[in-house]
Residue, then its C-alpha position, 0 to 999 in steps of 0.5 A: m266505836s258506835k254505828r252513828s260514828h262508823a257512819a260519819r266516817r263512810r260519809h267523810k270518806a265518800m266525801i273525798r273518793r273519787q271514781t276515776p283514778p288518779g292520773a286518768p284523762p280529763g272527762t273519764l266517766v266511771a260509775d259507782p258500782s253501788a249506785p243503782k242503774p240509772l231509770l229514764h223519765i222521759v217528759a215530753y210537752g207543749p202547749d197542746g199536750f205531753r207525754e211520758v214514759e219511763t224507761e232504761d234504754p236511752e235509744a228510746l230518745a230518738a223518738y222524741i228530741g227534736k219532735w216537741p217543743a219541750l224534752w225533759v230527761h230525769v234519771e234517777g240512778l247513776g249507776d251504769a256510765q255508758v247509759i250516762g256517756r250515751l246521754g251526753s252524745l245524744f245531747n251533746l253535753h259536755q264530758l267534763a260536766l258529765e264526769d262531774v254528774l258521777h262523782t255526787h260530792q260537787r258542790p252547787k255550782v253552774e257552768q257554761y258551755p257551748d251546747s248547754v249550762y251545767v248546774v248543780v244543787r243539793p237538795l237538803v234530805l231529813s232522815d235519821r240524819l240531816e244530809s243532802e245529795q246532788m242533782s244536775l241539771f243541764l238546760g239546752k236548747g229544747f231540752v233538759v236533763s237532770f240526774q238524781e243520785r237515787r231511784g224514789e221520791g225527788p224534788d222533781d215530783p211536784v214539777r211532773e205532776r204540774i205538766r201532768l194537769g196543765a197546771g200554771r205556765i209550765r206547758s206553754e213556756g220553754t225549757d227555760f221555765l222549765a229549769y227554774a220550776l226544778l231549782d224552785a223545786v229543790i229550794d222550796g224542798c228544803f223550808p219544811i225540811l227546816e222545819r222537821y229540823w228545828e222541831k227535832l233541835a227544839a226536843l233536845e234543847e228541852n231535854l237538855l235543860v231538864q235532864p242532861t246527860p252525856t248522850l245529849v252532848a253526842r247528838i248535840h255535836e251531830s247536829k253541829r256535823d248536820l248544819l255544816a253539811a247543810r251550810r255547804s250545799v246552801w251556801p254556793l248555791r247563792d253564788a250560782l243563781s247569781i250567776l245564772y240571773r246575771e250573765p246573759s245565756p242563750f238558753l234563759g230568756e229575761e222574764v226567766r231571769v225574773y224568777l231566778r232572782d226570786c228563788y235567790d231570795h229565798v236562797i238568802q232566806i235559807i242561808d239565814v235559818v241555817e245560820t240561825f240553827r248554828e247559833v243555837v247549836l253552838g249555845m247548846t254545849d254552854l247549855y249542856l254546862s250550865s245544866l250540868s252545873n245547876r244540877m250540881n249546886e243542887i245537888m250540893k245544896v241538899l247534901t249541905i242542908i242534911s249536914t247542916i242538920f245533922i251538925p247540932l244532932s252529933f252534938i247533942a247525942g254526943l254530949y249525952g254520949m259522955n262517960f261522967d261518973r254521977s255519983a262523983s258529983p250531983l253536977n254530973m248530967p243530973e238529967l241522966g237520972w231522970k226519968f224523962g231524960y231519954p225523951f228530952a234528948l229526942g224531943l230536943m233533936g226533933v226540936t231543932a231539926v224542925a226549926l233549922l228547916v223553918f229557918f232554910r225555908w224561911k231564907g228561901w234556900m229549900g223552895g221558900g221564897d227568899r225573905g232576906a232579898p231586898a224587895d223589887r223596887p220601881p226604877r226612880g222616875e216610876g210610881d212617884 
């Protein structure tokens, strides 16, 4: 079994594996031991300035909670359940939502709690494969807490840069605008990823037309799985955003709902793009079979032409290979006694082969125009 197959099996197993054992109490927090330890990016800001700190100690938040107009805590890595639980205690996050944070194969959704709104989105990631990772977001009064599976660059980086530079309205708005900005960054980040993925699909389609090979069939099936995963990540987000901008919430202002409706429109565009890609990939199997059939037809045509040329040559060679006694009758192949008999036989074979090649090309069977086909005529009513 190939490495790609093993990787696909591991991904599928991870989708159904839960860290909590069966029968555990609701809200039990169990972290994945292979996940990186949480790193906290604390950004406190207001119209007059901001402050940014990185730490692994959640107790450092005591100096910021309730002391700035807006507080954003972005957590990279989910490898420590105690840190996640402590963040839940500091911001009064619901235990069931925290459990979903650690189970990183949630579908995009929105859940309303008394002290916060919990949102799950799945940003697309393109490496060797088109994948997605879970990003969880809590919006409460004066705070936003977001969780990212891995450490490193994420969709939150552009938003953090806007806060640093004071670009736009983000510093003068509340945390609901910050939550919108994060969701907008996740959604808009899907477009360049899908654009690069389209380049891979276009190259795959071109290879199918030029030289179809069995390895390309495996790549087609991988693309089908990629786009199926992308569909699972994007389709539920449409319903989640619909809930956000339609249902009333004490944590979302009316003006922000207008921006969320724009995010909803972008998600619809992404869904259309993903569905178009899926149709293209589904057609690639037929394209592979058609290309394979065309190549086989070309091979059979060449072999048939070669066989057809050698049929009369074999007849001539067989004719002159017959054993007749010339002394018994002057009619028994008199050209065998002719001094030009052998060159004549070879010349006859050559002329026959050339005549057949000219005939095949004249008929369009060897790349030339089809002289036997009727000329194109304009439809009736045109050119009269």
